[in-house]
C-alpha positions as CSV (number, residue, x, y, z in Angstrom):
1,M,122.1,93.2,7.2
2,G,122.0,97.2,6.6
3,D,124.6,97.9,9.1
4,Y,126.6,95.0,8.2
5,L,126.3,95.9,4.7
6,A,126.9,99.8,6.1
7,L,130.3,98.9,7.7
8,L,131.6,96.7,4.2
9,E,130.9,100.2,1.8
10,Q,133.2,102.6,4.9
11,I,136.2,99.6,5.4
12,A,135.6,99.3,0.8
13,P,133.2,99.8,-1.5
14,A,134.4,96.3,-3.3
15,A,133.6,94.7,-0.1
16,R,129.3,95.9,-0.1
17,A,129.3,95.1,-3.7
18,G,130.3,92.3,-4.1
19,A,128.5,91.2,-1.0
20,D,125.3,92.6,-2.3
21,A,126.0,90.4,-5.3
22,Y,126.4,87.4,-3.5
23,L,123.2,88.6,-1.6
24,R,120.9,88.8,-5.1
25,A,123.1,85.1,-6.7
26,Y,121.8,83.7,-3.5
27,E,118.4,85.0,-3.7
28,Q,117.6,83.9,-7.1
29,H,120.2,80.7,-7.1
30,C,118.9,79.5,-4.2
31,R,115.4,81.5,-3.6
32,R,115.5,82.0,-0.5
33,P,117.4,85.5,1.2
34,L,121.0,84.7,3.2
35,T,121.0,85.9,7.0
36,S,123.0,88.6,7.7
37,A,124.8,86.1,10.3
38,A,125.4,83.5,7.2
39,L,126.8,86.2,5.6
40,R,129.0,87.3,8.6
41,R,130.3,84.0,8.8
42,A,130.9,84.1,4.7
43,M,133.7,86.6,4.9
44,S,135.5,85.6,8.4
45,E,135.3,82.0,8.1
46,G,138.9,80.6,7.5
47,S,139.3,82.1,3.9
48,G,135.9,83.3,3.3
49,D,133.4,82.0,0.9
50,P,135.5,81.5,-2.1
51,V,132.6,82.4,-4.6
52,L,131.9,85.9,-2.3
53,M,135.4,86.4,-2.0
54,G,135.6,87.0,-5.4
55,M,133.1,89.0,-6.0
56,I,134.2,90.8,-4.1
57,R,137.7,91.1,-5.9
58,A,135.5,91.4,-9.9
59,S,133.5,94.0,-7.4
60,E,136.9,95.6,-7.6
61,L,138.6,95.4,-10.6
62,R,135.1,96.5,-12.1
63,D,134.5,92.7,-14.0
64,A,130.7,92.7,-14.6
65,S,131.2,89.2,-16.4
66,G,133.2,87.8,-13.5
67,V,130.2,88.5,-10.8
68,A,127.8,87.0,-13.1
69,D,130.5,83.8,-13.8
70,L,130.7,83.6,-10.1
71,A,127.3,84.1,-9.1
72,R,126.2,80.5,-10.6
73,R,128.7,79.1,-8.3
74,V,126.8,80.0,-5.0
75,D,126.3,77.1,-2.8
76,C,123.0,76.5,-1.7
77,R,124.2,74.4,1.3
78,R,125.3,77.3,3.1
79,Q,122.9,77.9,6.5
80,P,120.5,80.6,6.4
């Protein structure tokens, strides 16, 4: 997971920040950690998981309340 997050940091710090927020929200809301494979799928399948993409946008805008709002919408059905 660390390597993938480091790569996101190199691409765009907001991508790393959004992914970190998504991981924390998933673990807190779903009571289990998200695997790096599941995070990669959330990032790359189709247009990406809308909650994750929103967290990345909110992180870019430094919108903490937007990140918090999105955290409540994390889908626990995503396969770990």
